[in-house]
N, C-alpha and C positions, 0 to 999 in steps of 0.2 A: 529577463526573468521568465521562468516557466509559468504556464497557466495553472498547473496542478502540481502537487507534491505527493509522493508515495513513500511508504516505509518498507524497508527490507530488514526484517529482524530474523536472526537465525539462532536456533538452540538445538544442540545435539543432532545436527544433520537435518533438522526440520525448519520450515519457514512459517511465519505467521501469516495466515490467510483469513479473510472474512468473506461471508457469503451474503450476496445481495438478496433481499427479500423479493424484489420485483420479478427477477428472472432465474434465481437459483444459481447464478454464476459466481465463482470464487474470484477473489482479487486480493492484491496487496493493499493494506489499509492506506487511506489518505483521501485527498479530495482537492477541490478547486480553491484557488487563492481568492481572497476578498480584497477589495481596494485598500491600499495602504499596507498590506502584509507583504513580508518577504517570504521566500520559499520555506524557510525553517519555521517561521511563525505560523504559517499555514498548516504545516504538518503537525506541529504540536497542538494547535487548536483542533484539527480534525481528529487526532488520536484522543484528545480529552473528550470530544463529543461522542465518538464511536466506541471507544474502549476506556471509560473513565477510571478504571482500577489499574490500568497498565501504566507503569512508570518507565519513562525513557531516560537512558543515560545520554552520553554524548552522541550527537548525530554527525555523520560525516557524509558530505555529498559524494556519491559514487559516480554519477554521471547525469548529464542532462540529455534526455531523449527528445530530440527536435527534428525527427525525420518522419517519413511516411511509414505508417504501421503496415507491414506486409499482410497482416491478418484482416484488418478492418478497411484498409485503403485510406483511412483518415490520417491527417497530419497530427503527430503527437507533440506535445509541449509539456513534458513532465520532468521535474527535478526528483531524482531517485536518491534517497538517503538510506544509509546503513546505520542501524543503531548498534553501538558498541556494547550496550548492556540494556537488558529489559528485566523488569520484575513486576510482580503483582498478578492479579487474576484476570482472566479473559472474560469480562462481563460486558455484554452489549449495552451501550448507552442509548443509541438511537435505534429503537426497535422498529420504527417505521421503515428505515433504510436497510438495516442488517438483521439477520436472524441467527447467525452463528459465527464464532471465531475459534480457530483451532491452530495448533502447531502440527504440521504434517509435511510430508514430501509433496512437492508440487507436480507430481506425475499422476496420470490417470484421474484427472479431475477437470471439470469444465471451468476453464478460466476465461476472464474477459480478454479481449484482444491485447490491451496494454499489459496485462499480467502475463499473458503468453510471451510477449516480447521480452519482458523482464526475466521470466524463467529461462528462456532460451539464451539470453545473454549471460546469465549467471551460471547455468549448468551445462554449457557446451564447451 
């Protein structure tokens, strides 16, 4: 199992991104697993905490990223899920961690190393 789970949600050619308050970097929403959680439970909990008004449909595991990240040099251990359907408003739940959520194209934006990896795999 991965150490973290990330959500890849797309709508009309745009992806869902959230911005971290601490450094202003954008990322795909998600977070680290807690003991006893599987990857999908982790992702659903993280989304409920970060974006409580967002409703997720079926989640499909797209890939597990368990290699060295060429941007950060760190070893990744992420389960990357694609949401087949999303609905609801983008309202931030954890305002200490995040300050913004948007649907946008993931180009010309400062992304975290893991999110750059995901973007490059999705859009190349």
